[in-house]
N, C-alpha and C positions, 0 to 999 in steps of 0.2 A: 794407636791413639784413635779413639772414636770421635767422630764429628756429629754433634747434635744438630738436627735440622728441625726448626720449629715451623709448624704449619699455621698460617694466618688465614682465618676465615671470618667474614662478617656474618653476624646473625641476620635472620630474615628482616628484622626491623631496621637494622643498620643498612641493609641493602636498599630497602624501600626509601629510607631517609636520604641516602646518597643519590638515588635516582631522582628524587623530587628536587633536591638541591641543585643537581646538574641541570634540570629543566628550568628552574628559576634563573640560573645564571645564563643559560643559552638564550632565553627570551630577553633578558635585560640587555644582552650584548647585540642581539639581532634586530629587535624591534625598536622603532623610534619612540613610541609612546605607549607603553604597557600600563595596565591597571589591574589591581587585585580585587575581584568581586567578593564581598564579605557579607553574609547574611547575619553573622553573629552566632551561627550554630557551631557544633563541634568540629565539623570538617573544615569550615572556613577558618576557625581559630587554629586548628592544626596547621593549615597553610600559612597563617601568620607566623607561627613558631618556626616553620621550615624556612620561610623567607627571611626571618630574623637571623637564623643561623647562616643562611646562604651569603648574606652581605655584612655580617658583623665584622668589625665594630662600626661600620658605616650605617647610616640610616637606610631605610628602604628606598630604592631608586624609582619608585612609582607610588602613586596615591592609592587609597582604598576607596572602593565604590560600593555603596549599599543602596539597594532599591527598597524604599520604604512603602509598604502597602497601606499603611495607616492602621493595620490590624496586627502589628507585630507585638510579640510578648514583651512586656517591660523588662523582664529579667534578661532577655536577649540583647536589647538595646543597651542596657547597663554594662553587660560584658563587652559588647563592641566598643563602647566609650572607654572602658578601662584599657583595652588593648591599644586603641588609637593613642591614648595618652602615654602608655608605656613605650610605644615605638616612636613617638614623636612624629607620626605620619600625618599626611593631609587626607582628610575625609571628604569625599564627594557623596552627597546624598541625593538620589533621584527619587522624588516623591510622586507616588501615584496620584495623590490628591491634587498636587500642583499640575501634573500632566492632564488631569481631567479639566481643571480650570483653564488651562491653555489650549484645550481642544486637541491635544496630541493623541489621547485615547478617549473613548466614549463609554461612559457608564450608563448602560441601558437598564440597570436594575436586576439583570439576570446573570451577566458575566461576572465571574469571581475576580476579586482583586489579584489573585494569583495569576490569572491570565492577562490582566491589565498591566502586569509587570513587563510583559514582552515589549509593547510599544514604548513604555517608559524607559526601559533599559536601552533599547536601540537608539532612542533619541539622545540619551545621555552619552552613549558611545560616539554618536555622530557629532554632537555639539562640542564635545571635548577633544575630538580627533584621536581617540584611542585606537591603536592599531592591533593590540593584543589584550585579551581579558582573561585573567586566571579565574578558574572556577573550581569548586570543590567536589565535582561529580566523580563517582567511583563506578567501575564496571559491574560490581556485585549488586548495586542498588536496584537496577531496573533494566529491562531488555533493550530499550533504546540506547541507554548509556553503555551497555555491554559491547555494542558494535561501533562505538565512537572512538576515534583516534585521540592520542594525547594532544597533537596539534589538529584542531578541528576547524576547517576553513568555513568562513561565512562570506556570502557574496555581498554585492553592493546594497542588497535589501536586508542584510542581516540573517539570511536564511541558510539552513543546513541541508545539504543533499546527501543522504546516507549512501546513495549508490555511486557517488563521485568523491571518494575519499582518497587521500594520498598514502602511499605505502610508508611504513616506518621501520625499515629493516636495519638491524644493528644499531638501534637507538639513534638513527640519523633522521632529523626532522626537516621537512621542507616548509619554510616559513615565507615563501614568496607570495606576495599579494599585490593586487592592482589598487590604484587609488579608489577609495570608497569601500574597499573590502577590509575585513579584519579576521583575526584568528581567535578562537577560544582555546585556552590552554588548560589541561587537566593534570596537574602534578600528582594527584592522588588516584589516578586511573587504576593502578595495579594494587591498591590497598583494599582491604576488606573492613567492614565495620569493626571486627574484632581487632585488626591491626591498629585501627585508629584509637581504640580504647586502651590497648597495650601501650601505645605511644603517649597517650594522655597520662597514664599511670607512671611511665618511666620519666617523662619530662615534668611531671607535676603541673600540668597545664590548667590554667584558670578558665573554666567554661561556665555557661549559665547554670544557675542552681536548679532550674526545672528539669535538667537531665537526671537529677537524683530524686529518690522517692520522697514524697511529701504529701500532706493532706490538702485536697483541693475540691472545690465544688465543681461537679461535672454533670453533663447531660448525655445520656445514652441516645445515640442517633445513627442510624444506618450502619450498625455494627461497630461503631467507634464511640469513644468517650471524649466529648468535646468539653473544653474548659468554659464554664459559665462566665460570661462577661457582658459588657455593654453591647458587644457585637454578636454574642450568641445567647439567645434567650429561649426558654422552653416553648415548644409548639404544643398544639393540642395533643393531650395524651402523654406528654413528656413531663418530667419533674427533675428538679435539681437534687443531686445526692452528694454526700461527702464521702470521698473514697481516698485510699492511699494509692497514689499513682506517680508515674514519671513519664517524661517524654523521650522517645528514641530519636526523634527528628523534630526540627522546629521550622515554622513557616507562618503563613497566614493563619491566625487563630480560629478563623471560621471554618477551616478545612483540615486542620492538623489535630489529630487525636492523640490521647495519651494511653498508656497501658497500666493496668494494675500491677503494682510491684512494691516490694519491700527493700529493693536494692538502693541503699542510701549512701553508698561509697563506691569507688571505682572497682575495688576487688569484687564486690557483690555483682556489679553490672557486668564485669567480664565473665563471671560464672553464669549469669543469666543468659548472656548472648551466646555463650558456648553451646548451649543446647537449643537455641532458637532455630526454627526452620522457616521463618518468614522474614524477609528483609524489613528494615525500618520503614521504607516507603510503602511497601506492600501492606504493612500492618496498620499504618496510621495516617496515610495521606489521602484525603478524599479527592483531591484533584487528579489522582492517578486512577480513580475508579470509574471515571466517566465512560471509558471504553478500553479495550485491550491495547489500543495504540495511542492512548491519551498523551503519554509523555513524548512519544515520537512526533505526534502531530504538533505539539507545542514547540518542540525543539526545531522542527522544520521552519516554524514561523520566527524563531529567534530566541526562544527560551534558553535558560542556563544550560 
């Protein structure tokens, strides 16, 4: 009599999902007051879906925090609001405009709203007493994020020291913090852009429509296509053109470019990304082009 032995293996996507859900549950159990940072982009929304699975059928045991630059894409804010309503979660909005009015950050006319998010975010974390903040950063996005741990310690000034990070052997995380300090938590650290899109396809996740190909008025500037809007107007020698584009990443509309594309559904986007050789941030984020260490410099100051 032969005995059949069935081999049980998780797919790569299932393994990534299980790891992320484990991280969400660990943080909820370990930290007094966590919060999930949500920009309304695809990575943030995938985090919302993972958090939903981690605690279902209960509601999320933490609020959602968004830093509003004042230059966010309307489609992104609409998607954020749909998810907040779906989850029945509490939304905390930290406004850059409000931070400027209160003197928390200073708008000198030269500093981008993206950079002004740093002081706005740190103030929101301090005022609300958050001890851990989930972020959607992935290691494949950018060099500074590639060397950051899943549990990323921030000192009492909200700053990150890349030379003083804690080991994470065997998926054991050290969440010990002193008063005034907090942790940034990155459940998607080991995911790639392609993994995210495969998960969006599998879970049929609702994301902002600007990730799909559409016709838009754009301005070619500094090797990028910026969306023409009240915040982005043609300079001398520039003109507004109508092109078929989509966004690979979303952020401050004055610094976030789109790419020409006919990928108007998830399957076409997956096919497009499969042959891409530049990450979404490297291709379309002007704030990462100021210097080779632009992202790391911002992260040291307290950026996402």
